[in-house]
N, C-alpha and C positions, 0 to 999 in steps of 0.2 A: 236545533239550539245550539250555539256556540259557547263552548268553555275557553273562558280565558285562563291563567296561570301567572299570578307574580312571583311563584317559588315553584317549587317541585312540592311542596309540602300542601299549598291551598289553592282550589281550583276554584275558579269565579266565572260565576253565568254572564251571558253578554250584557244584559242589564245592570251588574257592576263592575262596568268597565271603569267608571269615575274612581271605586274604592279601589281596584286593582292597580290603577295607577298612582293612586297613595301609597299604597302599600309597597309597590315596587320601590318608591323614593325613600321610604322608611328603610328597608331592608338594605339599599344601597348606603343609607347615613348610617345604619348600624355596621355595616363593613369597613365603611370609613372609620367610626369610633375604634373598632377592634383594630385597625392598623395604627391608630394614634394613641394606643393605650398609655395613660399617666402625662398626657402630652395638654398643650394649654388649650387647644381649642376642642378637648373633649367636653368640656361643660355647656359650648354653647351648641354642641351637635346632640346631645341630651335634649336639650332645651326645645329644639327643634323637632327632634322624634315625639316628644311629650304634644307639642302643637300639632302634629300631624297625626297623631294617633287618636287626640280627641276629634279631629275633622273627620276621620274615618269612623268613628263612631255616630257623629251626627249625621255625615252620608248614608250611614246604614239603616239609622232610625228612620230618617227621611224617605229613602227607597221602600223600605220594609212596610212603612205606615200605610202604603198606597199600592201595594203589587196587583195586577190585575189577575184574574182567574188564570190567564194563560202561564205569566210569571209563577204563580202558585205551584202550577205544573211541573213547571222546570226545577223549582226548589224541592217538591215533594220526590221528585226522581233524584236529586242530586246525590252522585256517588259517595260523599263522604258524611251523608247523614248516619247516624248511628243506624244498625240493622238488628232483628228480632235478637239475634245470639249476643250483640253488644249488651241490650238490655236485660236479657236472661244472665249471662255472664256477672253483670254488677249487681241485678236485684234479688237473685235468686240463689240463696245458698243452698249444700248438698245437693245441688242438680244432677238428676242420674237419668240422662237420654234413654228414650225406649223407642224401639225401632219396628217397623215393618206392620203392614196389616191383615197379614196371616191368612191372606188369599193368593197374590201375588209376588209383590215385593216391596222393598222400602222405598219409598220417595223422599228424596233430600230436600224437595222442595218446601216440605213442611217437618219442621223438628217438633219435638216435644218430649216431655218427659215429667218426672215427679221433682218437688222439692220444698225448700222453705222461703216463703215470702213473709219477712219481718217475723218471722219463729213460726208462722201458720204453716202448715203443711197445704202444697197446692200441686195440681197439675198444670202446667205450661204447653203451650202449643203456639207457634207461629210459623208466617212465611218468610223464610229466609232467601235474600235475592244473591248472597255474595258480595265480597268487597274487592276483589279482584278479577282478571279473566278466569284465573285457574278454579277459584271457589264459585264462582258466578256459571260456569258450565257445570260444575258439581252439582249446585243447587238450581240448576236450569232456571237460572233468572228469577227464582220466586214464582215460577208458573208451575203448579202442581196438577199432576195426571190422577186418574181417579184414584189408584194406590194411595196416593196423600192424603185424600179427602176420606178414606177409608180407615188408614189409620187414626186420622182426626178422630173420626165416631169411636173407634176403639178405645182410645184414650179417655175420651168424654164419658163413655159409658164404664169404664174403671172407675173414673172419679165419683161418678155418681154411687158406684159400690162402696166406694171405700169413703163418701163424705169428703170428698177433696173439693174446694172451690176451683173453678177454673180461669187461669190468664190466659188470653190469646193478644198477641202482636201480629197484626196484617199489613203486609206491603208487598203487594202484589198487582202486577198490570192485568190479571185477570189468569183463568185456569189455562193449561197447556192446550191450545186446539188443534192439535194435530191429529191425524188420522187413526195412530195408535191409541191415544186417549178417549178418541169416540167410538172404537171398536170395542174397548173395556169399559165403556157405559159412563162417561164423563157426567152427562148431565143427571143421571140417575144418583152417582156417588154425591152430587154437590147438594141434589134434592136432600138427600138422606142426613147430610150432614147437618144442613138447615133445620131439618126435623127434631134431630138428636139435640141440637142447639136448643130448640125451646122446650124441650122434653126433659132435659137432665135436672135432677131435683138437685142441684147445688147451685151456688151463686155462680155468676159467669160475667166476667168483665173483659171486655175486648179494647182493643185501643188500635186505630188506626196510626201507624207511626210515619207512613210515605205516602204510597198510592192504594189506596183502596178500590181495586179494579171489578167491577160487574160480581157476578155470582162467585167466582173465586174469592171474592173477600167476603160476602154475606154467608157464604159456608163456614165463615168462622168468627161472625161480627153479628148474629143474631143474640143478643145478649141481653142481661139485664141493665147492664150498663155500657152504653157505648161512647167511648172516648176518643176525641181526635186532636192531633197535634194541631197547634195554631196554621202550619202552612202545608199540611197533609190534605190530600183530594181523595173524595169517595164518590164514584160514578158509577151507573148502568153500562156504559162505554167507554174507552178511550175517547179525547178527543179527535184525533188522529183517524180511529176508525170511524167515527161518527160522521166526520168532515168528508171522508171518502164514500160513505154512503148517501147523505144529504146532497152533496155539491158536487161529487165526483173527484174531489179537489182536496187533496192531505194539506195543502197549503192554509186551508181555511180551517185548519186545527184552532188557532186563537178565536175565531168566531165560534167555533165548538165549544170551546171551553165556557166561553161567556154564557151560551145558551142552556148549557147543562148543569150549572147551577152547583159545582162539585167541589167548593170550598166549605171549610169547616164553619165557616160564619153564615154562610147560605143554610147548610143543613141544619145547624142549631135553632135558626130562625122558623124553619118549616116542620121543627119538633123531630127530626130523624136521627138525632144525636143527643147525647146528653150534657156533655160537656166538654169545652174547648181546654187545651192545655198550652199554657203559653211556650214559646220557644226564646231561648236567648237572642239577643240582638243581632240581627244578621243570618238567623234561622239555627236549626240544629246543628248543622254541619259546621260551625264555626266554635261550638262549643259543646259538643256531645257529653262530657261529665255532668255538666249543670243541666242539660236536657235530660239526661236518665234519672238525676235526682228528682228534679221536678215532676216527673212522670211517676217516679215511686211514691211520692208524697200524693199525687193525685189519686193513685190505685189504693193506695190504703185507707184513703180518706170515703173513696166510693165502698169498698169491700166491707168497711167495719160494719154499717148498719145492716148488710145483707146477710152478716152472719148468725144473724138472731132472727129471721125470719124462716119460719117451716117450711119444708119443701113443698107442700100442697101448693101452701100461698104463693111461695116463689114461682113455681111452674106457672100457675094461674095470672099471676101478676105479668109475667114476661109474655105469656100468650096475649093478654088483652093489649099489650102494648102494642106490639105489631099488628094485630088486629084493628085497634083504632087508627094505624097509620093507613091500613087501607081504605078503610071509611073515611079517612078525612081525603085521601085521595079522588074518592069516587064522589064526593060531594060537589 
């Protein structure tokens, strides 16, 4: 994936090259206007900036209306998309982080804690990728080890005891595949996390905000309501890994992305997710504030009816939902 940059502030993907060129021209004109402040040519420059800005929006609408699955993979991984902590800091008030699995250590790839969403006390859990090199290393690029999933289990069980609805934000390429994770029971921890999701007696809403990779995502997304952002992806394996296995050639990733049916639109059609949350024109990375507001509205709409459902019915409906997916796959 090539990333272009029209300015130090905004990064462009390779298929956005026409937009990058237009925005470079807009930046140049703005610099010219700033140097001509108060002079006669300023009005004509402003008009030209307005025309180019309209053209940028039209280009973005056209590009994003026909993204291929591989292009959606690139958008889902964009470094400037809002991450779990961005949503938590904006949507959750009185947030108090909770750390550790009480067995081994605190895994910073998974963050969680208690707070209030629209005044309602909730438990929040998310996979955090980090926003720059330092934080990405600290959060292990959002790839959790067993202690991360065991922390999530601990927090979900705590939420069940205190009758707190659970909100999860999923953005991971998958669980950490290192030998250390395998030695500490990675598969068992993921399986226990899925089991806890399915049995916790409180409403659980999961949102795939970027990349939903394999069991590392399912471990936090076996929920009453599974939401996906418009350009997010959700798959059993990454396109690159799939291509390496099937064709022994990671360059076939775009072909694998087509075959995996990993887009929100495909998954909604198959009944594997419940709702697609539209993104601003050009993706969440172009307007994080609006994206966060849109997701907050969607979560509120999905959470409200679940609050009145009894615990026994809630768990039964959730289990039946996922069992029905399995029966559908076998038929």
